[in-house]
N, C-alpha and C positions, 0 to 999 in steps of 0.2 A: 616432683618438688609438692610437698603438703604445706598448701596455704599459711598455715598460723605456727608455723615450726620455725624456731628459730636454732638453728647447726649456732653452735660456739666450737670453735677452732681453738684446743688448747695443746701447742707444740712444746715440750718441756726436753730441755739435755741439763742430767744431773740437777734438778732440781728438789729433789725429796724432802727438804727442812722448811719450804713454804707449799711444796703445790696440795697436802692435806685442807689446810684452809684456803688455797683457792679451789679445792672442787667443795667444799661447803657452800663457801660462799654461792654458789649455784646452785648447789642445793635449796639452799633458805630461799631460791628466789619464789616471790609470790606470784609469779609470771611459769608456767609449769607445765608449756608447750614448748621440751624443749632436748632437743639433746647435744649433748657434748662431746664433741671428739678429740679426745689425747693422742697426740702425736710425737709418739718416743726417740726424740732426734742421736739415739746413740748412747744413751744413758752407759756410767760407767758404774750406776750408783743404785740406791732404790727404788726409786723414777716411778719406773715400770711395775714391780708388784706394787708400790701400792695403787698406781691407777686403777691395776686389774682388782685390786682387794677391793676400791669402791663399785667398780663397773659389776662385780658379786654379786651387789646388795642391791643398785638401781639399772634396772637396763636400759638407761636412759645413756648410759657414759660407756664411751667405745675406746678401745685403747689400737692404737695401731703404731706398729715400732716399725726403724726404718735405721742404714745405715746413716752417720752424722754427715747433715750433710746443707746445716744453716737452717737459719727460723723462716727464712723463704719456703724452700722445698718443704719443710714441714710441716707450713701454714697451706701453701697449695693438695698436698696429700689428702691434709684435711677437707678443705673444702670440694676436691674432687669426689670426696664419698658423702657431703651433705646433701641433708635429705629435705633441706629444711626451704622456706622462702626469703629466710634473712640469714645472713651469716656476720658472727662476732667475734673476733679475734680475741680471747683473752688469754695471757699470759702466765707462765705457772707462778708469779710470786707477785700477780697483783689481787683485788680483793674487789667483789661489785658489796654495792646496797643492796638490800632485800627486793626495790622497787626495782630495779635496776631495768629489769626488758620493759616492764607496764611502760615504768614512766618513759625509754625512748620506745618505744611502741606508740605509746599516745602524742608524743612531740613528732615523731614518721609522720605519722594520721594525719595532724593539727596542721603541718606544714607542708601536708601533700609533696615529700621531698623522698630521695631514697639512699639520703644519706643523712646522719644527724652523731650527736659526737658529746659529750659535757664535760662540766667543770668537775674535778676531785682533789682527793688528797694527796699530801707525797709522805710518804710513813719511812721509815729506817726498816733495818732487818728486823728491829725490837717488833714493830709495830708504832713506835709512837711518829708524831707530825716534827716531820724535819722542817719545816719551810710551810709558808702559808698556801691553803691551796691553791688551786692555776682556775681561773675564772676562763673560759678563752670569748674570743666573739660571740654575742648573739647569730651571726650568720657570714658566710667568707664566700668568699666565691676563687675560682682554679689562679688566679693572678695573686689574690690574697695568702692560698694557700705558697705560691712559689716562693713569697717576702716570707712565711714562715710555717709550721709545721703545726697549725694550734688544733690539730688529731691526735688526740693520745687513743692509741688502738688498745684500752681496754674500754675507752670510753665508746669507741661509735658502731655504729649500726646499720648495714647496710641492703636493700633490698634487689635483691636477684629478678624480678619478676620482670622488670620491665626490659631490660639488656640484659637479664643471663649475668653467670658465674663471673666475676670480673679475678682474676690471678695473677701472683706476684711478680714483680723480674728475679730470678731465681740468682741470675750472674751477682745478684748484691747482694748475695747471702742473709747475713744476719746484719747486715748498714744500710739504711734507710731503704728498705724494701717495703716499707710501711707508706711514706712519705710516697714513694711511686705509688703507688698500689689507690690513694686518695686522690691526688692527681689524675691517676688516668679515669677513678667514677667520676671526679669532677667536672671531666672533659663530656659527658653525658648529660650532666644537668646545667640547670643554671649560679645553685646554690646548693648548701649543706648548711642544717643550723645544730647550736650548741645549747642543748640545756643550763643553764642558769642553777639546776641546781645539785649539789654535789650526787651524786651514780657510784664513784667508785673510790679506790686508793690504790697509788700507785707507789711499790716502792723503787724505792733511790737505794741503790750500793754502792758501797763504794769502785766497783767495776762497770757501775752505770755505760752504757754510749751515750745516752742519750744526755747525759754531764757533763760527756769525756768527750766536747768540741774538736782540740786538737784529732781528735781519731777522726774525728766522720768528717773531715774539711773535704777529704780529697773524694770521697763516695758523696758529700753531701753536691761537689760542683759535677761530678761524671752524670748528680740527675738531673741536676740542668742541660748538661752539653750532652749525654746519652742516650737519657729517657726522654727526655723535653725535645729537645733538638736544637736549643737556643745557641745563640748566634754564643759567641769567645764574652762580646761586651755584657749583653744581657746576665752571662750565665755568671759575670763577676759581679753586675749589679745584686742577682738577689743573691748572689753567696751574701758580699755584706748585709744583705736585710735581712738573710736567717741567721747572721752570727749577731748582728745587733740585736736581733728579737730573744736570740737564744741566751744572751748575753744576762738580759733583763727578765727573761721566763727564772732564769735561775736565782738570781739573786733572793734574798729572804727576807 
């Protein structure tokens, strides 16, 4: 483990349209001690070739390919290979502000915490803001996170030094795997802290799972019952909280 390095894990599946912009947002970081591990999850487009072309010009960018297995497996593949103390999950269609790493590391050290997240813009396929920016709570506990997933992947950064690497539950594949990850990390600490400064842009596409609540109702219920082992009553209670907060989160 390299004590100052950030390992950026980027799974990509047929993401040729947006991947170059995502990589460029990493290359533009003012904090430069990072590695970017791009995990090609069985893409049939030019995603792998695009990633390899960037890696030829910057050795900090590394490319791994695997058969299609979902984002959880792809992220875990990258996490296993990570050399850095800090882990960030950046999807292949999202963007960071140039000071993302600098600001999130500063917040982590100021709050003496192992997990931080932040505010972000919400953009469409053409990069236009499609909704108001999302500003998360300034801090959250495990119970807060049960009620709603306030942590958006692209804004999160966690420190592996105190408790080691934390892996995603691959049985969730690409649905709610990140929510389970943040819950797992928050079991190890009192609270996580949110940067109120916009640190990135989250791309909302027509097929975005996060906005299609009907598709993820059952997986979200399994987060409570299967992953967190809550009772049926508590699981239904938190599912209702999550649904209401999700509706409020995606109002324009």
